[in-house]
Backbone as CSV, one residue per row, in Angstrom:
resi,resn,N_x,N_y,N_z,CA_x,CA_y,CA_z,C_x,C_y,C_z
1,MET,153.872,60.367,27.945,154.771,60.276,29.035,154.299,60.945,30.239
2,MET,153.827,62.177,30.122,153.340,62.905,31.150,151.868,62.466,31.704
3,MET,151.170,61.751,30.960,149.720,61.253,31.000,150.012,59.962,32.013
4,GLN,151.170,59.247,31.601,151.421,57.909,32.452,151.835,58.542,33.945
5,ARG,152.565,59.350,34.052,153.064,60.008,35.462,152.034,60.257,36.176
6,THR,150.971,61.170,35.577,149.761,61.565,36.350,148.900,60.365,36.658
7,GLN,148.847,59.435,35.840,147.966,58.193,36.090,148.530,57.441,37.210
8,LEU,149.825,57.438,37.474,150.512,56.652,38.538,150.465,57.586,39.905
9,LEU,150.680,58.933,39.775,150.761,59.734,41.140,149.145,59.924,41.698
10,LEU,148.318,59.900,40.802,146.822,60.295,41.364,146.393,59.272,42.495
11,PRO,146.446,57.630,41.975,146.145,56.656,43.223,146.721,57.039,44.473
12,MET,148.276,57.519,44.316,148.864,57.602,45.436,148.593,58.578,46.235
13,ALA,148.103,59.957,45.773,147.837,60.917,46.412,146.195,60.815,47.066
14,MET,145.465,60.045,46.295,144.003,59.544,46.775,144.387,58.686,48.175
15,GLU,145.220,57.686,47.988,145.656,56.948,49.022,146.050,57.780,50.320
16,ALA,147.005,58.783,50.211,147.628,59.346,51.329,146.354,60.440,51.883
17,THR,145.651,60.960,51.121,144.386,61.615,51.357,143.410,60.868,52.423
18,MET,143.284,59.688,51.961,142.356,58.729,52.849,142.871,58.411,54.124
19,LEU,144.230,58.268,54.107,145.303,57.676,55.344,145.087,58.885,56.352
20,ALA,145.334,60.198,55.630,145.269,61.359,56.747,143.958,61.562,57.269
21,GLN,142.821,61.610,56.519,141.467,61.660,57.129,141.225,60.551,58.124
22,GLN,141.761,59.266,58.016,141.542,58.216,58.922,142.264,58.678,60.142
23,GLN,143.568,59.091,60.050,144.287,59.307,61.302,143.649,60.615,61.950
24,ARG,143.245,61.557,61.170,142.520,62.754,62.035,141.313,62.413,62.684
25,GLY,140.462,61.355,62.090,139.624,60.820,62.712,139.660,60.029,64.090
26,MET,140.743,59.230,64.036,141.288,58.385,65.060,141.828,59.288,66.135
27,ALA,142.481,60.564,65.774,142.970,61.431,66.952,141.921,62.289,67.589
28,THR,140.838,62.537,66.856,139.779,63.116,67.398,139.119,62.289,68.279
29,LEU,138.773,61.021,67.973,138.250,60.127,69.079,139.217,59.767,70.183
30,LYS,140.283,59.851,69.938,141.391,59.634,71.007,141.385,60.571,72.024
31,MET,141.480,61.936,71.528,141.210,63.118,72.493,139.889,63.126,73.371
32,ILE,139.072,62.793,72.523,137.627,62.846,73.305,137.588,61.592,74.167
33,SER,138.160,60.534,73.871,138.099,59.346,75.014,138.905,59.891,76.241
34,ILE,139.910,60.404,75.914,140.917,60.782,77.110,140.581,61.668,78.107
35,ARG,139.436,62.791,77.362,138.875,63.943,77.999,137.727,63.075,78.975
36,LEU,137.039,62.299,78.375,136.067,61.576,78.956,136.400,60.887,80.066
37,LYS,137.483,60.068,79.935,137.951,59.399,81.258,138.400,60.247,82.344
38,SER,138.940,61.371,82.061,139.433,62.440,82.938,138.429,62.989,83.620
39,VAL,137.277,63.459,82.932,136.057,63.885,83.469,135.559,62.804,84.571
40,LYS,135.182,61.517,84.025,134.689,60.535,84.919,135.663,60.485,86.314
41,ASN,136.976,60.591,86.248,137.726,60.478,87.448,137.532,61.577,88.175
42,ILE,137.323,62.636,87.657,136.913,63.994,88.509,135.671,63.879,89.143
43,GLN,134.705,63.271,88.344,133.299,63.010,89.190,133.557,61.983,90.288
44,LYS,134.409,61.029,90.127,134.639,60.302,91.265,135.212,60.803,92.465
45,ILE,136.080,61.759,92.370,136.868,62.378,93.321,135.822,63.511,93.986
46,THR,134.851,64.312,93.212,133.949,65.135,93.854,132.902,64.388,94.483
47,GLN,132.559,63.252,94.128,131.690,62.460,94.747,132.085,62.021,96.361
48,SER,133.310,61.541,96.103,133.928,61.336,97.304,134.202,62.395,98.418
49,MET,134.515,63.366,97.803,134.591,64.509,98.743,133.379,65.231,99.468
50,LYS,132.272,64.855,98.426,130.962,65.227,99.145,130.664,64.293,100.347
51,MET,130.778,62.895,100.184,130.603,62.062,101.029,131.314,62.386,102.332
52,VAL,132.685,62.591,102.376,133.509,63.074,103.319,132.938,64.395,103.972
53,SER,132.412,65.538,103.355,132.044,66.424,103.656,130.688,66.546,104.506
54,ALA,129.959,65.679,104.010,128.708,65.235,104.466,128.911,64.691,106.034
55,ALA,129.914,63.816,106.192,130.206,63.151,107.524,130.717,64.296,108.354
56,LYS,131.566,65.109,107.912,132.257,66.121,108.620,131.360,67.231,109.026
57,TYR,130.255,67.526,108.205,129.105,68.597,108.566,128.422,68.034,109.711
58,ALA,127.933,66.688,109.714,127.257,66.240,110.906,127.930,66.319,112.241
59,ARG,129.248,66.058,112.146,129.707,66.353,113.591,130.201,67.670,113.704
60,ALA,130.392,68.637,112.671,130.624,69.907,113.050,129.207,70.636,113.573
61,GLU,128.129,70.245,112.986,126.853,70.778,113.462,126.536,70.277,115.215
62,ARG,126.876,69.215,115.336,126.836,68.609,116.726,127.441,69.613,117.561
63,ASP,128.919,69.707,117.086,129.945,70.287,117.946,129.477,71.960,118.013
64,LEU,128.624,72.498,116.980,128.366,73.872,117.102,127.214,74.256,118.128
65,LYS,126.315,73.168,118.345,125.341,73.315,119.290,125.748,73.349,120.764
66,ALA,126.861,72.667,120.900,127.422,72.645,122.420,128.222,73.671,122.518
67,ALA,128.903,74.520,121.353,129.784,75.572,121.621,129.164,76.891,121.662
68,ARG,127.703,77.012,121.176,126.867,78.306,121.145,127.020,78.834,122.551
69,PRO,126.815,78.193,123.776,126.616,78.814,124.805,127.938,79.595,125.119
70,TYR,128.982,79.167,124.735,130.374,80.161,125.065,130.206,81.442,124.438
71,GLY,129.691,81.289,123.024,129.524,82.797,122.220,128.637,83.572,123.043
72,ILE,127.423,83.033,123.324,126.245,83.833,123.766,126.628,84.403,125.085
73,GLY,127.289,83.577,125.994,127.426,84.265,127.246,128.509,85.322,127.038
74,ALA,129.434,85.191,126.470,130.516,86.270,126.063,130.009,87.530,125.589
75,GLN,128.981,87.297,124.593,128.404,88.711,124.009,127.581,89.368,125.091
76,GLN,126.893,88.688,125.991,125.757,89.448,126.837,126.579,90.390,127.678
77,PHE,127.935,89.835,128.079,128.471,90.898,129.049,128.911,92.209,128.249
78,PHE,129.259,92.040,126.995,129.584,93.545,126.191,128.090,94.132,126.081
79,GLU,126.961,93.396,125.831,125.733,93.967,125.666,125.177,94.777,126.850
80,LYS,125.432,93.926,128.138,124.808,94.710,129.251,125.556,95.746,129.757
81,THR,127.022,95.823,129.614,127.675,96.940,130.093,127.898,98.037,129.075
82,GLU,127.075,97.825,127.782,127.231,98.881,126.649,128.422,99.448,126.430
83,ILE,129.599,98.928,126.249,130.949,99.180,126.213,130.950,99.902,124.798
84,GLN,131.713,100.937,124.658,131.834,101.864,123.486,133.217,102.195,123.533
85,ALA,133.850,102.415,122.216,135.160,102.920,122.223,135.273,104.388,122.606
86,ASP,136.478,104.753,123.134,136.693,106.135,123.686,136.818,107.045,122.250
87,GLU,136.010,107.993,122.064,136.157,108.664,120.959,137.328,109.739,120.928
88,LYS,137.626,110.187,122.332,138.709,111.142,122.407,140.124,110.292,122.056
89,ALA,140.263,108.960,122.386,141.427,108.396,122.089,141.791,108.089,120.697
90,GLU,143.080,107.923,120.466,143.211,107.470,118.870,142.752,106.119,118.729
91,PRO,141.997,106.052,117.551,141.134,104.842,117.090,142.177,103.882,116.642
92,LYS,142.302,102.625,117.308,143.175,101.700,116.685,142.163,100.468,116.863
93,LYS,141.926,99.810,115.457,141.013,98.559,115.353,141.872,97.491,115.264
94,LEU,141.303,96.194,115.664,141.640,95.045,115.248,140.491,94.238,114.648
95,LEU,141.076,93.488,113.311,140.039,92.689,112.903,140.669,91.112,113.002
96,ILE,139.944,90.366,113.488,140.292,88.949,113.485,139.537,88.234,112.492
97,ALA,140.137,87.782,111.196,139.473,86.890,110.391,139.519,85.369,110.538
98,VAL,138.313,84.899,110.702,138.224,83.374,111.264,137.922,82.546,109.751
99,THR,139.120,82.057,109.145,138.843,81.283,108.046,139.520,79.998,108.321
100,SER,140.041,79.193,107.338,140.821,77.923,107.414,141.760,77.896,106.243
101,ASP,142.652,76.826,106.488,143.749,76.603,105.555,143.364,75.972,104.163
102,ARG,141.938,75.421,104.131,141.460,74.818,103.106,140.542,75.230,102.189
103,GLY,140.572,74.974,101.002,139.528,75.623,100.007,138.600,74.502,99.355
104,LEU,138.108,75.050,98.217,137.139,73.938,97.358,135.662,74.118,98.136
105,CYS,135.443,75.522,98.939,134.133,75.387,99.517,133.278,76.576,99.229
106,GLY,133.334,76.856,97.944,132.582,78.023,97.643,133.378,79.388,97.959
107,ALA,132.315,80.314,98.440,132.842,81.861,98.780,132.863,81.871,100.323
108,VAL,133.063,81.024,100.916,133.191,81.115,102.307,134.475,82.022,103.039
109,HIS,135.512,81.997,102.444,136.671,82.657,102.744,136.779,84.116,101.877
110,THR,136.198,84.114,100.876,136.430,85.412,100.191,135.215,86.402,100.782
111,GLY,134.307,85.929,101.242,133.201,86.695,102.010,133.747,87.389,103.287
112,VAL,134.587,86.715,103.987,135.256,87.377,105.134,136.269,88.300,104.643
113,ALA,137.060,87.777,103.718,138.156,88.961,103.072,137.504,90.112,102.564
114,ARG,136.360,90.023,101.894,135.653,91.043,101.285,135.163,92.233,102.292
115,LEU,134.660,91.689,103.448,134.169,92.436,104.390,135.345,93.275,105.084
116,ILE,136.559,92.531,105.275,137.754,92.968,105.839,138.445,94.047,104.990
117,ARG,138.255,93.889,103.704,138.882,94.740,102.852,138.213,96.237,102.829
118,GLY,136.718,95.990,103.013,135.822,97.314,103.158,136.220,97.998,104.303
119,GLU,136.722,97.322,105.533,136.849,98.034,106.796,138.134,98.714,106.586
120,LEU,139.189,98.073,105.824,140.530,98.633,105.491,140.537,99.747,104.378
121,ALA,139.599,99.629,103.778,139.517,100.868,102.759,139.107,102.031,103.585
122,GLN,138.335,102.029,104.594,137.722,102.960,105.252,138.962,103.815,106.131
123,ASP,139.673,102.885,106.760,140.758,103.406,107.630,141.885,102.512,107.755
124,GLU,142.819,102.357,106.759,143.850,101.531,106.604,144.987,101.853,107.584
125,ALA,145.281,103.031,107.999,146.462,103.387,108.623,146.345,102.937,110.113
126,ASN,145.167,102.916,110.639,144.864,102.472,112.216,144.026,101.068,112.367
127,THR,144.292,100.365,111.257,143.623,99.058,111.391,144.636,97.942,111.111
128,LYS,144.679,96.895,111.964,145.512,95.731,111.868,144.765,94.521,111.855
129,VAL,144.929,93.403,111.032,144.230,92.120,110.826,145.151,91.050,111.371
130,PHE,144.301,90.184,112.357,145.045,88.915,112.723,144.413,87.910,111.968
131,CYS,144.895,87.143,111.155,144.396,86.003,110.231,144.527,84.749,110.878
132,VAL,143.279,84.066,111.186,143.026,82.766,111.673,142.829,81.942,110.402
133,GLY,143.977,81.297,109.832,143.607,80.504,108.608,144.499,81.144,107.529
134,ASP,144.962,80.401,106.688,145.871,80.704,105.604,145.173,81.332,104.484
135,LYS,143.952,81.051,104.123,143.193,81.486,103.267,142.944,82.861,103.174
136,SER,142.700,83.497,104.383,142.454,84.934,104.636,143.690,85.738,104.440
137,ARG,144.822,85.106,104.662,146.009,85.677,104.499,146.429,85.592,102.990
138,ALA,146.125,84.886,102.338,146.407,84.756,100.798,145.722,85.745,100.189
139,ILE,144.444,86.000,100.535,143.723,87.104,99.771,144.025,88.396,100.296
140,LEU,144.216,88.742,101.493,144.380,90.160,101.916,145.808,90.497,101.614
141,SER,146.849,89.657,101.503,148.400,90.122,101.482,148.457,90.655,100.157
142,ARG,147.678,90.480,99.264,147.729,90.954,97.818,148.030,92.643,97.833
143,LEU,146.945,93.239,98.626,146.945,94.504,98.721,147.058,95.210,100.019
144,TYR,147.044,94.343,101.099,146.938,95.054,102.334,147.884,93.956,103.367
145,GLY,149.124,93.677,102.626,150.001,92.767,103.315,150.587,93.417,104.471
146,LYS,150.744,94.887,104.568,151.352,95.572,105.680,150.378,95.417,107.002
147,ASN,149.343,95.417,106.691,148.223,95.581,107.784,148.105,93.942,108.456
148,ILE,148.682,92.998,108.071,148.547,91.687,108.739,149.576,91.721,109.864
149,LEU,149.006,91.476,111.012,149.622,91.503,112.169,150.184,90.089,112.423
150,MET,149.400,88.915,112.328,149.938,87.668,112.448,149.042,86.560,111.818
151,VAL,149.506,85.589,111.665,148.592,84.557,110.819,148.794,83.187,111.701
152,ALA,147.734,82.575,112.040,147.615,81.390,112.728,147.348,80.101,111.708
153,ASN,148.023,79.322,111.286,148.067,78.356,110.289,147.413,76.928,110.773
154,GLU,147.675,76.110,109.961,146.987,74.704,110.366,145.681,74.564,111.060
155,VAL,144.843,75.202,110.437,143.446,75.500,110.916,142.569,74.924,109.669
156,GLY,141.473,73.922,110.392,140.551,73.257,109.265,140.909,71.884,109.048
157,ARG,142.146,71.461,109.465,142.520,69.971,109.081,141.708,69.131,110.215
158,LEU,141.746,69.483,111.389,141.086,68.887,112.340,139.760,69.791,112.983
159,PRO,138.859,69.261,113.675,137.956,69.990,114.274,138.460,70.976,115.153
160,PRO,138.122,72.411,115.253,138.795,73.246,116.305,138.260,72.968,117.767
161,THR,139.220,73.287,118.783,139.195,72.641,120.033,139.411,74.243,120.853
162,PHE,138.923,74.035,122.191,139.072,75.334,122.989,140.821,75.493,123.069
163,LEU,141.178,74.710,123.235,142.874,74.707,123.416,143.250,75.418,122.190
164,ASP,142.866,75.343,120.970,143.164,76.073,119.924,142.850,77.484,119.786
165,ALA,141.446,77.703,120.382,140.845,79.125,120.448,141.965,79.692,121.620
166,SER,142.327,79.124,122.609,143.050,79.767,123.767,144.395,80.261,123.181
167,LYS,144.986,79.471,122.358,146.463,79.526,121.913,146.224,80.793,121.032
168,ILE,145.109,81.152,120.109,144.986,82.029,119.222,144.764,83.565,119.961
169,ALA,143.832,83.329,121.227,143.705,84.498,121.924,144.941,84.969,122.687
170,ASN,145.733,84.052,123.009,146.916,84.460,123.776,147.804,85.067,122.771
171,GLU,148.003,84.544,121.598,148.973,85.127,120.767,148.254,86.731,120.342
172,VAL,147.020,86.806,120.383,146.295,88.216,120.251,146.663,89.281,121.257
173,LEU,146.733,88.769,122.553,147.152,89.565,123.597,148.578,89.842,123.576
174,GLN,149.409,88.856,123.125,150.885,88.938,123.265,151.517,89.716,122.126
175,THR,150.633,90.030,121.091,151.207,90.860,120.010,151.824,92.285,120.336
176,GLY,151.360,92.886,121.320,151.709,94.203,121.710,151.136,95.321,120.936
177,TYR,149.872,95.021,120.408,149.231,96.228,119.421,148.223,96.351,120.524
178,ASP,148.263,97.549,121.053,147.293,98.251,121.927,146.018,98.716,121.100
179,TYR,144.968,97.989,120.825,143.895,98.297,120.102,142.605,98.868,121.176
180,THR,141.934,99.702,120.721,140.744,100.361,121.431,139.574,99.347,121.238
181,GLU,139.316,98.988,119.934,138.229,98.294,119.637,138.609,97.170,118.538
182,GLY,137.769,96.283,118.161,137.999,95.315,117.154,136.817,94.505,116.961
183,LYS,136.846,93.817,115.917,135.850,92.679,115.340,136.327,91.495,115.027
184,ILE,135.693,90.435,115.324,135.704,89.052,114.835,134.935,88.820,113.692
185,VAL,135.509,88.650,112.509,134.627,88.703,111.369,134.812,87.036,110.805
186,TYR,133.495,86.535,110.761,133.408,85.208,110.792,132.149,84.649,109.754
187,ASN,131.903,83.396,109.508,130.662,82.891,108.878,129.716,82.429,109.734
188,ARG,128.535,83.015,109.858,127.624,82.470,110.934,126.811,81.336,110.165
189,PHE,126.672,80.344,110.673,125.956,79.162,110.160,124.562,79.326,110.247
190,LYS,123.566,79.252,109.144,122.322,79.176,109.261,121.614,77.894,108.813
191,SER,121.922,77.475,107.824,121.225,75.897,107.258,122.402,75.504,106.480
192,VAL,122.083,74.309,105.863,122.786,73.561,104.903,123.296,74.239,103.883
193,VAL,122.181,75.106,103.360,122.566,75.759,102.052,122.691,77.378,102.331
194,SER,122.900,77.744,103.658,122.931,79.127,103.696,123.947,79.555,105.022
195,TYR,124.589,80.443,104.746,125.754,81.176,106.025,125.761,82.521,105.639
196,GLN,125.940,83.414,106.588,125.972,84.646,106.653,127.207,85.267,107.194
197,CYS,127.959,86.141,106.509,129.090,86.915,107.089,128.864,87.872,108.087
198,SER,129.251,87.381,109.338,128.913,88.376,110.613,130.142,89.012,111.377
199,THR,129.803,89.773,112.310,131.014,90.149,113.097,130.728,90.171,114.528
200,LEU,131.699,90.061,115.457,131.366,90.271,116.974,132.364,91.330,117.435
201,PRO,131.806,92.130,118.329,132.890,93.042,118.799,133.628,92.386,119.940
202,ILE,134.998,93.017,120.093,135.770,92.884,121.092,136.469,94.051,121.541
203,PHE,136.853,94.258,122.777,137.323,95.586,123.289,138.569,95.177,124.339
204,SER,139.519,96.321,124.286,140.750,95.939,125.263,140.374,96.336,126.651
205,GLY,140.983,96.151,127.665,140.978,96.199,129.023,140.787,97.651,129.354
206,SER,141.413,98.593,128.906,141.259,99.981,129.186,140.003,100.387,128.858
207,THR,139.577,99.937,127.571,138.194,100.507,126.992,136.967,99.937,128.177
208,VAL,137.284,98.697,128.690,136.129,98.332,129.324,136.054,98.755,130.908
209,GLU,137.244,99.119,131.203,137.360,99.543,132.519,136.589,101.275,132.654
210,LYS,136.614,101.798,131.393,135.966,103.066,131.352,134.452,103.114,131.143
211,SER,133.922,101.806,130.975,132.524,101.880,130.731,131.527,102.199,132.119
212,GLU,130.605,103.034,131.888,129.856,103.579,132.939,129.059,102.294,133.799
213,LYS,128.590,101.551,133.102,127.760,100.545,133.682,128.548,99.153,134.060
214,LEU,129.483,99.417,134.093,130.383,98.203,134.553,130.271,97.924,136.130
215,ALA,129.564,99.060,136.922,129.013,98.914,138.184,128.284,97.938,138.417
216,VAL,127.347,97.246,137.513,126.254,96.451,137.721,127.152,95.131,138.289
217,TYR,128.242,94.840,137.961,128.957,93.530,138.411,129.816,93.881,139.581
218,ASP,129.639,93.486,140.834,130.194,93.702,141.895,131.675,93.195,142.012
219,SER,132.435,93.790,142.792,133.768,93.501,142.972,134.575,93.143,141.906
220,LEU,134.680,94.087,140.872,135.479,93.914,139.679,136.657,94.937,139.692
221,ASP,137.563,94.340,139.737,138.967,95.236,139.702,139.861,95.066,138.530
222,SER,140.827,95.422,138.336,141.480,95.537,136.905,141.975,93.893,136.751
223,ASP,142.524,93.414,137.739,142.729,91.853,137.543,141.776,90.912,137.176
224,VAL,140.650,91.191,137.692,139.523,90.313,137.311,138.929,90.600,136.065
225,VAL,138.903,91.817,135.539,138.708,92.400,134.371,139.456,91.949,133.388
226,LYS,140.870,91.913,133.505,141.826,91.234,132.593,141.606,89.849,132.497
227,SER,141.347,89.100,133.436,141.337,87.763,133.442,139.985,87.259,132.675
228,TYR,138.960,88.193,132.911,137.600,87.744,132.308,137.785,87.894,130.746
229,LEU,138.604,89.076,130.540,138.655,89.437,129.160,139.509,88.307,128.231
230,GLU,140.420,87.794,128.761,141.169,86.735,128.031,140.137,85.426,127.951
231,PHE,139.468,85.296,129.010,138.506,83.901,128.812,137.531,84.328,127.872
232,SER,136.927,85.527,127.934,135.913,85.977,126.887,136.310,86.022,125.562
233,LEU,137.581,86.283,125.222,138.161,86.382,123.790,138.502,84.955,123.360
234,ALA,138.911,84.071,124.255,139.059,82.704,123.883,137.570,82.061,123.384
235,SER,136.618,82.254,124.467,135.332,81.863,124.257,134.753,82.286,122.851
236,LEU,134.946,83.785,122.462,134.399,83.977,121.235,135.078,83.488,120.129
237,ILE,136.464,83.340,120.175,137.087,82.887,119.097,136.764,81.361,118.910
238,PHE,136.426,80.654,119.927,136.066,79.256,119.973,134.735,79.115,119.066
239,TYR,133.862,80.022,119.725,132.492,79.829,118.945,132.650,80.292,117.615
240,THR,133.380,81.364,117.236,133.385,81.810,115.831,134.044,80.478,115.036
241,MET,135.079,79.967,115.424,135.660,79.092,114.578,134.765,77.799,114.492
242,LYS,134.018,77.389,115.545,133.027,76.318,115.178,131.932,76.681,114.300
243,GLU,131.490,78.027,114.392,130.518,78.606,113.312,131.295,78.530,112.016
244,GLY,132.538,78.897,111.651,133.164,78.609,110.480,133.223,77.370,110.085
245,ALA,133.689,76.475,110.928,133.948,75.121,110.544,132.650,74.664,109.793
246,CYS,131.387,74.709,110.449,130.399,74.280,110.115,129.848,74.676,108.882
247,SER,129.843,76.040,108.620,129.651,76.857,107.397,130.497,76.376,106.200
248,GLU,131.955,75.873,106.559,132.774,75.480,105.683,132.253,74.274,105.186
249,GLN,132.097,73.403,105.930,131.730,71.904,105.556,130.387,71.945,104.817
250,SER,129.609,72.730,105.146,128.179,72.653,104.430,128.425,73.343,103.006
251,SER,129.071,74.081,103.209,129.585,75.017,101.764,130.259,73.988,100.842
252,ARG,131.202,73.294,101.305,132.074,72.387,100.637,131.186,71.246,99.942
253,MET,130.312,70.639,101.012,129.099,69.749,100.436,128.660,70.296,99.373
254,THR,128.029,71.318,99.325,127.249,71.995,98.354,127.903,72.053,97.133
255,ALA,129.243,72.429,97.112,129.984,72.935,96.155,130.345,71.418,95.296
256,MET,130.753,70.519,96.161,131.027,69.107,95.513,129.863,68.598,94.886
257,ASP,128.596,68.704,95.369,127.427,68.258,94.771,127.195,68.981,93.580
258,ASN,127.417,70.219,93.522,127.254,70.982,92.141,128.495,70.586,90.948
259,ALA,129.588,70.113,91.587,130.556,69.826,90.783,130.345,68.443,90.228
260,SER,129.668,67.797,90.812,129.402,66.190,90.488,128.319,66.272,89.231
261,LYS,127.390,67.209,89.625,126.473,67.382,88.405,126.642,67.933,87.364
262,ASN,127.462,68.824,87.411,128.243,69.660,86.161,129.107,68.638,85.428
263,ALA,129.705,67.694,86.143,130.772,66.630,85.638,129.883,65.765,84.963
264,GLY,128.650,65.202,85.424,127.692,64.311,84.870,127.205,64.913,83.396
265,GLU,126.727,66.113,83.521,126.288,66.922,82.254,127.331,66.776,81.345
266,MET,128.626,67.256,81.651,129.733,66.850,80.625,129.975,65.546,80.232
267,ILE,129.789,64.563,80.826,130.227,63.270,80.593,129.021,62.868,79.388
268,ASP,127.712,63.360,79.694,126.649,63.130,78.702,127.064,63.669,77.342
269,LYS,127.568,65.164,77.412,127.896,65.724,76.240,129.163,65.184,75.278
270,LEU,130.186,64.621,76.266,131.269,64.131,75.658,130.808,62.741,75.323
271,THR,130.024,61.851,75.663,129.701,60.661,75.180,128.915,60.774,73.958
272,LEU,127.925,61.932,73.779,127.378,61.905,72.678,128.018,62.585,71.416
273,THR,129.204,63.360,71.697,130.187,63.763,70.835,131.037,62.439,70.408
274,PHE,131.497,61.952,71.438,132.271,60.476,70.868,131.477,59.568,69.970
275,ASN,130.299,59.475,70.288,129.451,58.256,69.285,129.342,59.005,68.116
276,ARG,128.991,60.315,67.996,128.964,60.991,66.678,129.980,60.951,65.822
277,THR,131.243,61.306,66.495,132.353,61.327,65.752,132.736,59.816,65.174
278,ARG,132.430,58.877,66.073,132.808,57.559,65.573,131.991,56.958,64.527
279,GLN,130.801,57.373,64.487,129.739,56.990,63.479,130.299,57.756,62.380
280,ALA,130.530,59.007,62.315,131.091,59.858,61.125,132.283,59.097,60.539
281,VAL,133.467,58.599,61.386,134.188,57.969,60.729,134.045,56.688,60.081
282,ILE,133.299,55.790,60.697,132.891,54.565,60.160,131.981,54.987,58.822
283,THR,131.077,55.727,58.714,130.433,56.169,57.618,131.371,56.454,56.428
284,ARG,132.358,57.273,56.859,133.243,57.871,55.730,134.017,56.711,55.288
285,GLU,134.592,55.714,56.184,135.425,54.770,55.682,134.634,53.849,54.587
286,LEU,133.418,53.476,55.048,132.319,52.718,54.106,132.157,53.259,52.853
287,ILE,132.022,54.592,52.854,131.800,55.162,51.412,133.121,55.312,50.822
288,GLU,134.358,55.189,51.266,135.569,55.190,50.534,135.763,53.766,50.033
289,ILE,135.406,52.657,50.705,135.180,51.440,50.312,134.363,51.096,49.218
290,ILE,133.276,51.581,49.354,132.344,51.571,48.049,132.723,52.313,46.860
291,SER,133.249,53.437,47.152,133.584,54.121,46.046,134.826,53.396,45.308
292,GLY,135.747,53.029,46.161,136.792,52.237,45.553,136.141,50.827,44.682
293,ALA,135.542,50.132,45.388,134.682,48.982,44.777,134.030,49.189,43.402
294,ALA,133.744,50.525,43.377,132.838,50.857,42.232,133.710,51.158,41.168
295,ALA,134.851,51.839,41.557,135.815,52.428,40.583,136.459,51.085,39.792
296,LEU,136.473,50.152,40.366,137.233,48.971,40.134,136.403,48.059,38.924
297,THR,135.090,48.405,39.062,133.995,47.541,38.328,133.922,48.076,36.809
C-alpha cells in the first residue's frame, strides 16, 4: 500500500518541480526584459538632454563673448586703484555664490559650494553668503544655514540677462549687511570639457573711498563712487552668471554624453544576460522533454 502511494506521489512531485523551475526561469527573463526596457528609455532621455544642452551651450558661448567686456572693465577699476580692506576695521565678508536651480551637470555647483565652505571654515562668525541659485543654498544650508543672507531663485531656466543681474545687485545692496570686502564665487569657462572655480573681489563704498590711488580718477565724489559701484557690481554679477551658464551647459552636455555611453554598455550586458538566460531555459525544457520521453519507452 505504501509502495503504491509513493509511486503515485513521485510523478506529481516531479511535475511540480519542473513547473517551479519553468516559472523561475520565466520570472528571471521578465525581470531582465523590464530592466532592459527601462535602461533603453533612460538612454533616450540622456541623448535628448545632450542634444538640448549642445544647442543651449552654443548660444551661451556666443552670449559669453559679448558679456566679457562687462567683467573685464569692472575688474580693471579695482586693479588700478589697488583697493584693499581696512585692517583696523572689523572684518565683514560677503560671498556671492553664482550657481543655478538645475542639476545633472557634474560638479559645477558642488565646486562653488566647496570653495565657500572653506571660506566659512576660516571665519564663520564674520562671513555671510548670498546664494544665486537654489543649488548652492541646498548644499550650504546643511551646515551653514545661519550664514545664508538671501537666496535668488529661478536661475538657469532662461539665459541670464543684465536685468536679472541688476535685480540681484540691488538686493545685495539693500540687505543692510555692511560688508568691508567680499568675493563672487563662480565657474570660469575654459573649454567644452574644462572649467575652473574662480573668485572676483568686491568692496563696499566706504572701503573704496579710503583707497589712496582713487585720485587717478578726476572729479569723484561719494555719489559718483556709489553709482559706479552699483553698476560695477551688476556688471560683475552679469559676467559671472554668463560664465557659470556656459560652464553649466558644457558640463551637462559632457555628463549626458557619459550617461548615454554607460547606458549603452549596460544595454549590451543585459542583452547578453537575457540571451544566455533564455537559452538556458530552452535547454532545460528540452532536457526535461527528452528525459520524459526516454522514461516512457
